[in-house]
Phi, psi and omega in degrees: 000125177275343180211131181306337184275352182276162176279146175304141186267134177278079191288327181294327177292322173300316179301312180303320175301320173294322180293318179295324181291320179293323178292325169306313179302309182295333173293315181295330177277339173275334184305311179295348177270355182272169179251357180172188191285353184266347186227020174292132178294331174246073200294328186246020179302334178291343179290346177303324178303313178296330174287325174296322183293323181290313178295324171300315181295320180296315186286325176294314179294315181294327185277331193243341189298332180258020184242007187285346172292335178249002190232132175262165178301319178295323177292321173299318180290328170304315179299316175302315179299313180302318182287320192262320198286320178314312181284338171293319175294320176297310180301317182291322178296315176299323173295322175292316176303326180267359193301304181296340181273358176262009178304124193198177175306322184283325173235078188281353182253012182302316186293345178273352181282121179294160182296323185297322181292320178304305183304312178304315180295320183297309184296323175297314182302325181298330180276350190057012171288145180299144171273127179297161185299334179292344179248032183274097184272348177260326177105007179259001177064038181270145173300328181228085184295351178262343176204098192301330183288352179303337182299323181291329177285324172304313178286335173301310180298325182295317182295321179293319177295320177298315175310306186293321186270348175200315188300325181297340181274356181287148172286166177301320177295316180293323180291322178298319180290321179296318181294320173300318178293323176294322181293321179294325177290320180298313183291318177304316179293314183293318185280321181274346179299132179299336171277340180078023183209175177256002185303136179132184177116004187253009173246141184276073169215168184303315183298314182286325175304315176304317182293319180291323174291318176303315180287342188264318192292318180296298195293325177300311186279335164295324177295316179297322178292314178306318175301335185265333185248345185284142172241082193295142171262157187279125186230133174274154183047038173293327183293314184300308185289320178290323176294320173297319181298317179299313177296324176298318181292319187275338177266000182299134171295163178306133178270118180079157180262197188294339181267354183227046185296333178303327179305317182285331169298318183299312185298319186288317176299321181295320182294317180291310186290323191241310194282320177302312175304318179297316182298319177294324180294322176295311179297321180291329181266003186279163176232153173244131188263345186234157178287333176299312180300323181292320180291329175295306183296320175304316181285318175302316176300313183298317181273354188301306183290318172302319184302312184300320184278339186250351187282329190289328177300336176273333169297326176299326177294312181306310180291326174298323182291318177296325183290332179274350180236071183304138180091006178300130184261164179302316179303328182269335186268336193298327178297320180290322174302313179298316174301319179293316180302307182292317183295324179292318177293324172293316185286331178296322177290324176293319178296322178299310186283315183274345178229302189300304185295317174298319176304309179301321179295320177292318182295316185293323176291321180291324184270347181298000000 
């Protein structure tokens, strides 16, 4: 605590956010080497996004629930824009700068995209609004073809808006009912989905918007509910055990084969509905006994958001290289993957210190 009047900071939750961000990067680096959803080495890495949503709901509730007498909806949204948008802009800029250099067999028409269209997609990306399919300049039908992970920020903003304009006013009983309904919807989708998973949400069409809303509503507002009802107990080695549990969940191989896809849906819905809240509960109630542990959690927390937003423009290069070298094995790809992982972490910290923090400070001063 930097000030006795401030709330205690959940530093272990910061560390868990960093662990999840690193696993996301490894998921994206392993994905191009797989032949499909059944043999990815980091098979459930995409569930880290659902964990991020739950963490975000918990932190938003903890930070803002008792401040609305002095806080307007507009001021709340300004605070969220200041926190989120600078790195969105940097991530889209990096994607735009590298776009033409990723021309490859997997994206053979990149060189035909006129500069004006690239600039238009970049400007739309800066707003985090989805790009329509008519402006799909890469060919993957992404909401944000310059930085694929931007889709989750779009839904993060929607969840924040829903919280600010109405959900925050719900009583604990009403919020509990809302969250239970969202949990049923999530489980039904995951288990009945022909793919047997919750992966998706990054395309601007009705089917994928349903996926995105289903993946966002339950975890975000379950996190909000958890912040209101949980009474954390003090746990030693909480960061170690919660990090291990999170890693086991996200690195778990696919559950069931093509004939039993529902089994994987059961696994993923159970992780999101039950295990992720348990991990956050453990992290919120944990204690750190050493300065080294505190420094690790602080570092992981600081780089987590920048790492998530800037790594994918470099993954595009990696995917292009693998597509141009058919049959690339893990033994051949891992040095490049490790370089991207380490380089992204370093660049994340540099971006934080030289860009994100100064820009946020300037925006906060300007908008105050």
